[in-house]
C-alpha positions in Angstrom: 151.8 150.6 137.0 153.7 149.1 139.8 156.5 148.1 137.4 156.7 151.7 136.1 156.8 153.1 139.6 159.7 150.8 140.6 161.5 151.7 137.4 161.2 155.4 138.1 162.2 154.9 141.7 165.3 153.0 140.6 166.2 155.7 138.2 165.9 158.4 140.8 168.0 156.3 143.2 170.7 155.8 140.6 170.8 159.6 139.9 171.9 160.3 143.5 173.7 157.1 144.5 175.7 158.5 147.4 172.7 160.2 149.0 170.6 157.1 148.5 173.3 154.8 150.0 173.7 157.0 153.1 169.9 157.1 153.5 169.7 153.3 153.2 172.5 153.0 155.8 170.5 155.1 158.3 167.4 152.9 157.8 169.5 149.7 158.0 171.1 150.8 161.2 167.7 151.7 162.7 166.0 148.4 161.8 169.1 146.4 162.9 168.8 148.2 166.3 165.1 147.3 166.5 165.7 143.7 165.7 168.6 143.3 168.1 166.8 145.0 171.0 163.7 142.8 170.5 166.0 139.8 170.2 167.6 140.7 173.5 164.1 140.9 175.1 163.3 137.4 173.7 166.6 136.0 174.9 166.1 137.4 178.4 162.7 135.8 178.5 164.1 132.4 177.3 166.9 132.7 179.9 164.4 133.3 182.7 162.3 130.3 181.5 165.5 128.1 181.5 166.3 129.2 185.0 162.9 128.2 186.3 162.8 125.0 184.2 165.9 124.0 186.1 163.9 123.7 189.3 160.5 122.8 187.8 157.9 125.4 187.0 154.5 123.9 188.0 155.8 123.0 191.4 154.7 123.8 195.0 156.5 123.1 198.2 154.7 123.0 201.6 156.8 123.7 204.7 155.1 123.6 208.1 155.4 126.6 210.5 153.6 128.0 213.5 150.2 129.5 213.5 150.0 133.3 214.0 146.2 133.6 214.2 143.8 132.0 216.6 141.4 129.6 214.9 138.9 126.9 216.0 139.8 127.3 219.7 143.5 126.8 218.9 145.9 129.5 220.3 148.3 131.3 218.1 151.8 130.0 218.1 150.9 126.3 217.9 153.3 124.3 215.7 152.0 122.6 212.5 153.3 119.1 211.9 153.0 117.4 208.5 152.7 113.6 208.3 152.2 111.0 205.6 148.5 111.3 206.3 148.7 114.8 204.9 150.1 113.4 201.6 147.1 111.1 201.3 144.7 113.9 202.2 146.1 116.2 199.5 146.1 113.4 196.9 142.4 112.6 197.8 141.1 116.2 197.9 143.1 118.0 195.3 142.7 116.2 191.9 144.9 118.7 190.1 148.0 117.3 191.8 149.8 115.0 189.4 152.7 113.8 191.5 153.5 114.2 195.2 156.2 113.2 197.6 157.0 113.7 201.2 160.5 114.9 202.2 162.5 114.1 205.2 166.1 115.5 205.2 169.0 115.9 207.5 172.7 117.0 207.5 174.9 113.9 207.7 178.5 112.9 207.5 179.1 111.2 204.2 182.2 108.9 204.1 184.0 107.1 201.3 187.2 105.4 202.2 189.2 108.1 204.0 187.2 111.1 202.8 184.4 112.5 204.9 182.1 115.5 204.1 179.0 116.9 205.6 176.2 116.9 203.0 172.4 117.1 203.0 170.6 113.8 202.7 166.9 113.8 201.5 164.4 111.0 201.6 161.6 111.1 199.0 159.4 108.9 196.9 160.9 107.8 193.6 158.8 110.3 191.6 160.9 113.1 193.0 163.1 112.8 189.9 160.2 114.2 187.9 158.9 116.7 190.5 162.3 118.3 191.0 163.3 118.0 187.3 166.4 115.9 187.9 168.4 114.5 185.1 170.8 111.6 185.5 174.2 111.5 183.9 175.1 108.0 185.2 173.2 105.0 186.4 169.6 105.0 187.5 167.2 106.5 190.0 165.7 104.4 192.8 162.3 103.0 192.0 159.1 102.0 193.9 160.5 98.5 194.4 163.5 100.0 196.1 161.1 101.8 198.4 159.1 98.7 199.2 162.3 96.7 199.9 163.7 99.4 202.1 166.8 99.3 199.8 169.9 101.0 201.0 170.7 102.8 197.7 171.6 106.4 197.0 171.7 108.8 194.1 174.3 111.5 194.5 174.7 115.0 193.1 177.4 115.9 190.7 179.4 117.9 193.2 179.1 115.3 195.8 180.5 112.7 193.4 183.4 115.0 192.5 184.3 115.5 196.2 183.9 111.9 197.2 185.3 110.1 194.2 187.5 112.7 192.5 186.5 111.7 189.0 186.5 108.0 189.5 183.6 105.8 188.8 181.0 106.0 191.6 178.4 103.5 190.4 178.4 100.3 192.5 180.6 101.9 195.2 179.4 102.0 198.8 179.4 105.1 200.9 178.4 105.6 204.6 175.8 108.0 205.7 176.2 108.6 209.4 177.5 105.1 209.5 174.8 103.5 207.4 176.2 101.8 204.3 174.4 102.5 201.0 175.2 101.7 197.4 175.6 104.5 194.8 173.3 103.6 191.9 173.1 106.9 190.1 174.6 110.4 189.6 172.4 113.5 189.1 173.7 115.9 186.4 174.8 119.4 187.4 172.0 121.9 188.1 172.1 125.6 188.3 173.5 126.5 191.7 173.7 130.0 193.1 175.5 131.2 196.3 175.4 128.7 199.2 172.8 126.5 197.4 173.7 122.8 198.0 171.6 121.4 195.2 174.6 119.6 193.5 175.7 118.1 196.9 172.4 116.5 197.8 172.2 112.7 198.5 168.9 111.2 197.5 167.7 108.0 199.2 164.3 106.3 199.4 161.9 107.7 201.9 161.6 104.3 203.7 165.4 104.2 204.0 165.9 107.6 205.6 163.8 106.3 208.5 167.0 104.4 209.5 168.7 107.8 209.9 166.0 109.9 211.5 162.4 109.8 212.8 160.1 110.3 209.8 156.8 110.6 211.8 156.9 114.3 211.0 157.9 115.6 207.6 160.1 118.5 206.8 158.1 119.4 203.7 155.8 118.1 201.0 156.6 118.6 197.3 154.1 118.2 194.4 153.6 119.3 190.8 150.3 119.9 189.0 148.8 120.4 185.6 146.2 123.1 186.0 147.1 126.7 184.9 145.0 128.1 187.8 148.0 128.0 190.3 146.6 130.7 192.6 143.3 128.8 193.0 145.2 125.6 193.6 147.3 127.2 196.4 144.1 128.4 198.1 142.6 124.9 197.9 145.7 123.4 199.4 145.7 125.9 202.3 141.9 125.2 202.9 142.4 121.5 203.0 145.4 121.8 205.4 143.7 124.3 207.5 140.8 121.9 208.1 143.2 119.1 208.9 145.4 121.0 211.3 142.9 123.6 212.6 144.5 126.8 211.6 143.2 129.9 209.7 143.6 129.4 205.9 144.7 133.0 205.7 147.5 132.4 208.1 150.6 132.1 205.9 153.0 131.6 208.8 151.2 128.4 209.7 151.8 126.8 206.4 154.3 128.2 204.0 153.6 127.4 200.4 156.3 128.2 197.9 154.7 128.4 194.5 157.2 128.7 191.7 154.6 129.8 189.1 154.2 133.1 191.0 157.9 133.9 190.3 157.5 132.7 186.7 154.5 135.0 186.2 156.4 137.9 187.7 159.3 137.3 185.4 157.0 137.0 182.4 155.6 140.5 183.2 159.2 141.9 183.7 160.2 140.3 180.3 157.1 141.8 178.6 157.8 145.2 180.0 161.5 145.0 179.1 160.7 143.9 175.5 158.2 146.8 175.1 160.8 149.3 176.4 163.5 147.9 174.1 161.1 148.0 171.2 160.2 151.6 172.0 163.9 152.6 172.1 164.6 150.8 168.9 161.6 152.5 167.2 163.0 155.9 168.3 166.4 155.0 166.8 164.6 153.9 163.5 162.6 157.1 163.7 165.9 159.1 163.4 166.6 157.2 160.2 163.1 158.1 159.1 163.7 161.7 159.7 166.8 161.5 157.5 164.8 159.8 154.8 162.1 162.6 155.0 164.8 165.3 154.7 166.4 163.6 151.7 163.1 163.2 149.9 162.2 166.8 150.6 165.5 167.8 149.0 164.6 165.5 146.1 161.2 167.2 145.6 162.9 170.6 145.6 165.5 169.5 143.0 162.9 167.9 140.8 160.3 170.7 140.9 160.5 171.4 137.2 160.3 167.7 136.4 157.1 167.5 138.5 155.7 170.6 136.6 156.4 168.9 133.2 154.7 165.7 134.4 151.6 167.6 135.5 151.6 169.6 132.3 151.6 166.3 130.3 148.5 165.1 132.3 149.9 163.4 135.4 147.5 163.6 138.3 148.2 164.3 141.9 148.0 160.6 142.8 150.5 159.7 140.1 153.1 162.2 141.6 152.2 161.0 145.1 152.8 157.3 144.3 156.0 158.1 142.4 157.7 159.7 145.4 156.1 157.4 147.9 157.4 154.4 145.9 160.9 155.8 145.9 160.9 156.3 149.7 159.5 152.9 150.4 162.0 151.3 148.1 164.8 152.9 150.0 163.2 151.9 153.3 162.8 148.2 152.4 166.2 147.8 150.8 167.7 149.4 153.9 165.5 147.2 156.1 166.7 144.1 154.3 170.3 145.1 154.8 169.6 145.9 158.5 168.0 142.5 159.1 171.1 140.8 157.5 173.3 143.0 159.8 171.2 142.0 162.8 171.6 138.3 162.0 175.3 138.7 161.6 175.7 140.5 165.0 173.5 137.9 166.8 175.6 135.0 165.4 178.9 136.7 166.2 178.0 137.9 169.7 176.7 134.4 170.9 175.9 134.2 174.5 175.7 137.3 176.8 176.6 136.6 180.5 173.6 136.9 182.9 172.9 134.2 185.4 176.2 132.4 185.0 177.9 135.4 186.6 176.4 134.5 190.0 175.6 130.8 189.6 177.4 127.6 188.7 176.3 125.5 185.7 174.1 128.3 184.6 175.0 128.8 181.0 171.4 128.1 180.0 170.4 131.1 182.1 172.5 133.5 180.0 171.0 135.7 177.2 171.3 134.7 173.6 170.1 137.1 170.9 167.1 135.1 169.7 165.7 136.5 166.4 162.3 134.9 166.4 159.8 135.1 163.4 157.6 137.3 165.6 160.5 139.7 166.0 160.9 140.0 162.3 157.1 140.6 161.9 157.1 143.3 164.5 160.2 144.9 163.1 158.7 144.9 159.6 155.5 146.5 160.8 157.6 149.3 162.6 159.7 149.7 159.5 156.7 150.0 157.2 155.1 152.6 159.5 158.2 154.7 159.7 158.9 154.4 155.9 155.3 155.3 155.1 155.2 158.3 157.4 158.6 159.5 156.3 157.8 159.2 152.6 154.2 160.5 152.8 155.1 164.1 153.8 157.5 164.7 150.8 155.1 162.8 148.4 152.1 164.9 149.5 154.2 168.1 149.1 155.2 167.0 145.6 151.7 166.2 144.5 150.4 169.6 145.6 152.8 171.6 143.6 151.2 174.0 141.1 152.2 173.0 137.6 152.7 176.6 136.4 154.8 177.6 139.4 156.8 174.3 139.1 157.6 175.1 135.5 158.9 178.5 136.4 161.1 177.1 139.2 164.8 177.6 138.6 
């Protein structure tokens, strides 16, 4: 029966080729719009994920401040000072922390031969390469042995290398940091850098070595990453532990500022979801216009074939036979047009390539631009929308055809 229905649908489409072609074009345009809009939503989400992956997603940064609430007999306004003991306290009391490092940093004059620049120098444990998602393009990063040996070694950012060495080899060369001579052992690859961000100009040295440049009794910040998905609960636990240690109110966010990147990631995930739903809705409306065109064409077809319907009913055709006949024709037009639309969407996505987004305001941010990503889930959603539109658009003419009175249909001129 299915073969007969498709044969009849093909014959009807052949009879009105121009009308059928225009209807298919409308459906193709509609489904291509749906696919491309959903692809843009997916690409936006992937761009946001790449931006956060550049800095590390499951990452928290603790920066000390001043208390703004009275707690435990302590007056408001007392400064909070982080020490290495706090690193040990967090490691002991928060098992979800996977890697942790103290940070002590300063602005310093960096000199190589006759060139001198003012860059930020940061002292960390060697695991900062994983915590901050750093990728080396040359050499190696300092290791625990370098920390134990108080080694005077440095890993420099890509922009720092360019300014100091102007494209020459930097590995093995010695630079001076406020007069302290250190050997360059590695170069960090370019990272996304927006505005006045100095990420690519950072100089990384072991934490033990920066004590030769500044007093490291008090830390500037503590960085750590974690594995648990419950990042909000983890932040609360960190605040409680630090509040007990430093005698401030855990609800006092000015006393201890905790930057939790997963909060921003979650916010962007919600924005991406909302954007995808909005774009899908707009695409569905566009496809709906094609569906209205299909419905009108099929209603015209029912009117033109009224006598044919009357003959079929007179010969014994039932209402469901007429219904399936016209429904099969509309669905055939829908899915052929849909297939052409998907091919068109792939062609557009491949030809357009990358759409500028984050790279417009940041350096080395091509990964933060939007690519039209046609994922399998996009095709599934688009096919479901296409099926719904085709079914609804074809059902109205098919029901009308099936309800025609055979005697009145035979009299129709």
